[in-house]
N, C-alpha and C positions, 0 to 999 in steps of 0.2 A: 569881761561880761559877768554880771552878778547872778545870772541864772545858773541852774544846774542843767547839764545836758545829759539826757538818757538815750541810749541806743538799743534798738531791738531789731532782729531779723526774723522774718517769717517766710520760709520757703514752702510753697505748696498752697493749697486752697485755704483761704482765711475762714475760720469757723463762724457760725452764726452768733456765738456769744461775744464776738469782737465788739459788737455795738455797745455792750455794757462797759467795756474798757473805754471806749470813746466818750461815753457819758461822764466818766470820772476825770479824764485828763483836762477837760475844760475848767475844772474847779481848782486846778493846781497851777496858778499863774507864775510861780517861781521856778518852774521846770519846763524845759523844751523837750518834747518827745520826738525823736528821729526814728521813723519806722521804715525799714527796708523790706521790700517784698518782691516776689516775682509773680504774684497773682494779678494778672491783667484783667480778670473777669470781675473782680470785686468793685462795687461802685463806691468810691470814696467821696463822691461829690457832696454828700450830706454833711461831711465833717467841715465845720467852719471855725474851729478853734485856732486862734493865732499861734498857739504853742505846739501845734501838730505839724510835723514836716514829713511828707511822703517822699520816699526815694525808691525808685524801681531798680532792681538788681537781678541779673540772671544767676542761675547756679554757677555757670562758668565764670562770671565776673566775681562772684563771691569766692570761689576757689582760687582764682588768680590773686585776689587780694590776700588771701590766707597764705598761699604759697610764696608770695613776695617776702613774708616775714618769718616763715617757718623753715626749720632745717629738714622737716619731713614733708615731702610733696604728696598731696592728695589729689587724685584726678576725678573722684566721684564720691558723692554722698550717698550712702546705701539707703538711707531713709531720712526724709526731711526732719524728723524729730532729733536726729543725731547732731544737728547743728549746735546743741547745747555744749558739745565738746569744744567748740570754737570760741565760746563767749569771752574767755579771758583775753583773747587776741583782738577783740573788737576795737580796743583803744588804739592799736596800731593799724588795724585794717581800715578803720574809718577816721584816720587822723585829721582829715579835713573838717570833721565835726568835733572830735575830742579836743583838738588844739584851741578851739574857740572859747572853751569854758575853763574856769578855775576848778570846778568840780564836775566830774563826769561819771556815769554809771551805766549799768545794764538793767533793762526791765523786761518783763514778759507777763 
C-alpha cells in the first residue's frame, strides 16, 4: 500500500476541538487515519472522509492488546491521558493496521 497509516487512541470523552482535526484530515489524501476510541456518545456521522477509519475499543480491550505484547501486565489505566505511555507499543497492539502499510506512525 502506498499510503501512510497513522494510528491514534482516545479513551474517554472526545473534546469539542476534535472537529478541527477532522477538517484537516480530509486534506491529506496520502494518509489513512485510524482512530480508536471508547466514546460511544460522540456523533461521528458527519465525518465523510474516505481516509478516516473509526474503530471502537474498550479500555479492557486496549489493555488486553497491550498485555499481549508487554512483559509488564497492567490492569487499569489511572487516567485516560496516561495512554501516552503506551504509544510506542501501538505498532504491535494494532498489527492488523500497521502491517498493511509500508510506513506507519502515531498521531494525536
